[in-house]
N, C-alpha and C positions, 0 to 999 in steps of 0.2 A: 169763300170761304173754306177756313183753312179745317184739314183732316183731323178728326179728333180720335187722340190716344185713346187702345182699348186698355190703359188700365185703370179704369175706375170702372167698367162692366165687368168685365167676365175675369173672375180671380181663378176661378176654377172651384169642386166645392169648398162648402165649412164645415172643418174640420174643429171649430171651439167645441162645441156639443159632446163630441167624441173622446176626447182631451179632455174633458171639465168630468165627463162619466169614467175614463178611467183612473181619475185621479181620485173621484172619492173612493171608487173599488178600494181602491189602493188604501186609502186613510183609513175606513173604517178593518178592512183586514190587518194592516199595521193596529190599531187600536185593539183590535179582538184575540191578538197573540201578547198582547203589553211592552208591543214598541215604542208606543208613545209615549207608554207612564213614564213622570219621574222615577228613579231609582226606591226614593220609601214607598213607591206605591206598588214594585213588584211584587208579585208573590217568591217568597223565598222559595231553592227546588228542591223538592218532596224529599223526607229524611231517606234513608235507606232501610232496611227493611230488621228487624231486631232479628239477632242471629238466632237460629234456632234452641230451643231446649235438650240438652245431650243427655242421656240414661247418667244413670252412675257408672262412676267408673270400675273397670275388675278389680277386685281385694289386693289383686298383686301390682297393679299402677298406684296403687293412694301411696304406697312412700315416694314415691317420685313426685309426689306434689306434697308433701306434709302434709298429709292427712293420715290420722290414725285407721288403722287396719280391724274394719269386722271380725270378732274372734272368733263368731259362729258361723262366720262363711270361708273364713283364711284354708287356704291350702298348705302346702309345705313350700311351695314355691315363694307364696304370698308368706311367710313367715321369718322365711330367710331373707329375705329384704331388708328385716327389721333387727337394726346393728344391737346385738348382743345376741340372738338365736343361729345357730347353727342347724345345718340340716337334719343331728341326729336329736337335737332339741324341739326342732319343730316337728317332726315325728312325732315325738313323745306329747308334749302337747296336741296333735291331731287325732293318737290314739287314746289319749284321754277323755277329750268332747266325746270324741266316739263309745265308749265305755259309761259316760256318762247319760249316756240317749241325745246324743248330739249336739248338746248347746249346753254355753257355761250360762251360770244363772247371773254369776260376778267375776270380775276381776281375779278377787280374795281366792277365788278355786282353783288358781294356775300355782296356789302352794302345793296343791296334791298332786305337781309333778314335777316327777326329781331330776334336778337340776334347778329347778326357780326356789329360791329364797327370800327373805324379804327385801333384801336391796337387790335385788334383778328386780324383783317383781315393781318396786318403784320405780327401775330405770325403765320398764317396759310401760308402764301407768301411760306413758304418753304417747305412744305409738298405739298403742290397741285401745279397743272400743266395745261395748257389747251392741249385738243388735237385733 
């Protein structure tokens, strides 16, 4: 009798169930992370958070952003930033505001300030506002 070969009898441990289990775990993980989903089923990336709401700008910075300056809060440097108002006129505006109790009720009250007439008031109305 010829000797039997050992190829059919002992091949070592059978790793097929372990490999199938590992593949199943990989498929489940890939599906959970969205890697197996087609592009039209994937979630879009999260949107960035909206920017925080900023506090109102200080009056002296408003001319830089083409915003009218609040007349009742403006100090001399803020008023000087307006074209047509120099340091002396700005000081007179602030002094008149203080004499009126700290506030103007109308932009027309600027006519009471020495150096502001109807023509200059018309120029300034786009740069000033009441608050």
